[in-house]
N, C-alpha and C positions, 0 to 999 in steps of 0.2 A: 422509396420512404423519403419523408422529409426530412432533411438534416437536424433541423430542431427538434421534430419529435423523437429521432433516434438519440441525440443527446439526452434528452428528457429520459428515455427508457433505460439508458445506461446508467444514469444516476440511480434510478430506482433499482435497476437489478444489483447494483453493488451496495444496497442497502442489506441485502440477506444472502447474497451469492457466496458462496464458500472461496474464501481466498488463500487460505495457507493449508499445507498439509506437512506431514512430518513423515520424512523418509530416513530410515537407519539413524535416527535421533538428529537429523538436520532439516530445519525448516526450509521448504520451498513452496513457491507460487503453486496454487490448485490448478490442474491442467485446464480446468473450465475457464479460469480467470485468465490463464496464458491465451487462450482463444479470443477471449474479449479484448484482450490487451491487444492482440495482433490487428484485431478489426478496428478499436476504437480508442487505442491507447494515445493517439495524438490528438484526441478531443479534449478540450479543457475539463469538460464535465467528468470525465473519466478520471483524471487526477483530482480533481476536487473531491468527488464521491470516494474514491480509494482513500484519499488523506483522513477523511472523516471516520473512515474503519479502523486505520492505524492509530489515530489519535481518539479512542473512544470517549465519547462525552460521559457515559456512566460506568464508572468502576469502582471497586472496592478495593483498597488497599495500594500497594506500590504499582505503578505501570511497568515498571522494569522488566519483569519477564515477559510480559505482552510487547513491549518496545524491542526487546533483544532478540524476539521470534521474527522480527522485520528486517534485521540488520543483512542477514545473508541473500533473503529473497531481492532487496533493494539493490544490493551489491552487484547481484546478477543482470540487472536491467541497466548498470550504469555504461554498459558497451553497446546497448541498443540504440540504433540510429533514431529512433522515433521516442523512445521512452528516457533516454540518458539524462537528459538536462533535469527532467522531474525527478527521475530516480536519484540522482546525485544530490539534488537539493533537501529531498526527503531524507536520506541517509545522513546527510550534515545535520539536520534538524533533530532526528532520531539520536545520533551521537551525541548532541548538545543536550537533549533533554535527559538522557541517561546520565551524563556527567553532572548536570544541576541536582538531579535526585540524589545521585552518590554523594557529593560534596556538600548537600545541604543538609544532610544528616547528623 
């Protein structure tokens, strides 16, 4: 498989792929996304496409519940050898976004 082609496919898959699930009241990465992350998590397009899902471009009302659901899953990747830098940066961004929304009211 052509690496450029694979990167494009990953970005496409992440536009509709299930990314989170709730287990016992806690949000976790969907197992299908975990598999993709193991295979393609080191590719820039994976992180870019997942970021677009986390920061939805079309949303009604406060993003706080949506963003809050990503805190634990992102934290779970901060120890991953491949995804830790991306996950740590995204977790910081999510926390800052939540603080801005909270204090902006």
